[in-house]
N, C-alpha and C positions, 0 to 999 in steps of 0.2 A: 504494500500500500504506500503510495507517495503522499507526503505531507502537502496539504493544499497551500501552505505558506512558503516553504523553502524548497519544495520539490524533492527533498531527500527521501530515500526509500528504506531508511532504517528507523523503525518505530517499535514500540512494545504495546501490547494490549493491557489496559488497566482494568477494564471491567467488561463482561459479556452478559447479556440477558436477552430473553426472548422478546420479540416484538411482533406486532400485527397478528396476535392470536396464535403464535407459534409458526407463522409463515416466514419469519425472518429472524436473524440474530443481530442485535444492536451491539456494537463494540465501541468502547471509548479507548482511544489510542493516544499515546504521547510520543512525539517526534524526538528521537535521540539527538538530532542535530540542533534544532532550535528550541526544544523544550515545550512547544505549544501543543495543546490538546485538540483533538477533533473526533468526530463520530463517523463511523462507517456502518453500513448495513450489508448483511450477507443474505442472499435469497437463492433459492433453487431456481435455476433457469427454467422458464416455462417451456413445455413441449409445444412446438408450433401447432397452431390450429388453423386449418384451411377450410374456407367456405366455398363449396361448389355451387355455382349459380345455375339458374334455369337455362341460360344460353350456352352452358358448357364451360364457361370460364371459371377459373379458380383464383380466389384472392385470400391473402392472409386475414385471419380474424382481426377485426378492429374494434376494440372495446369502446373507443371514443365514438365511433359510428353508431354502435348499439345504444350508447348513452344519449346521443343526439336524437335518435328516433324516439326514445322513451320521453325525453324532455319535450319534444314537440307534442306528443300525445297528452302530456300532463299539464301543458301550458294553462295557466289561470285556474288550476285545480288545487284543492287543499292537500297537496302531497309535499312532504318535506324532502330536502336534499338527501337526508339520511335514508329515507324510504327508497328513493331512486337508486342510491348506491347499493342498498340491499338487493333490489331487483336486478340490477346489472350484475352484481356478484353472483347471485343465484343462477341467473341465466347462463353466465359464463361457466360456472362450475358444472352445471348440467350438460352443457355442450362439450366440455373437456372430457367428461366421463363417457360420452358417446364415441369418442375416438379422435384421431388426429385429423379426420376430414368429416365435415358435416354439410348438409345441404342448407341452402338459404331458407327452404321451407321449414326445416327443423328449428332454425333460429327464430323464424316468425311464430311458429307454434309455441315455443318456450316463452317468448315475449307476451303473446296473447294470454297464455295460461297465468303468467305472473300479474299482468295488468287486470285480468278478470277478478283476481283476489284483492288487488289494491284499489282500483277505481274504475267503475264500469263505464263512465264517460270517456276516460282515457282509453279503455279497451275499445270502445266503438270508434274513436278517432283513429287508433292504430289499425284496427280491422278494416276501416274504410280505405286506407291506403294499401295495406298488405294484401287484402283480398280484391282490390281494384273495383270498388263499388262503382257502378255506372248509373244506377237508377235508385229512386227512393225505396223501391221494393227490396233492394239489397239491404238497406238499413232495417227495414221491417222484419225481414227474415232473420237477420243476425240478432236483432233485439228479441225476437221470439225465442231463439235458442238461449239467450241469456236469461230470459224470464223463466223458461222451463227448468234451467239449472238452479235458479234461485228458489223457486217454489217447490217445496218438498212434495213428493208424490203422496196423494191421499190414500190411506189404507182402504182396502175393499171391505165393505160392510154388508152383512147378509141379513 
């Protein structure tokens, strides 16, 4: 590790502790040359995740692009930045579990599932773009699906 002040590469670790819920190690270091202290973080390198699109192209997974789409869907909704971060993290985690390559449809399905639990208006906004709604009846049918999921089935009575 190079010192950010004097660029020397001789340092010693003073303290190490877990960070980001165990996803990283935070290390306090002291430069042997100038004596100044600094912090470094050690993380496992993420396995690359590739998204295959409908047109056959393949792009690396872009967390910022995912977050941008969700932010557009929740605009002017009572959703906190922490809730958005949890949704993004949950979607990314589920996609990474599915493998090194996922389809854009899988990304959309995961986002829709998370938004349905978080905010139904945001769900409808995202669905209208993701599912390419063309007519008002597209909104009606999607709303009907949402309402059926929300309303518990009535038990049969005899």
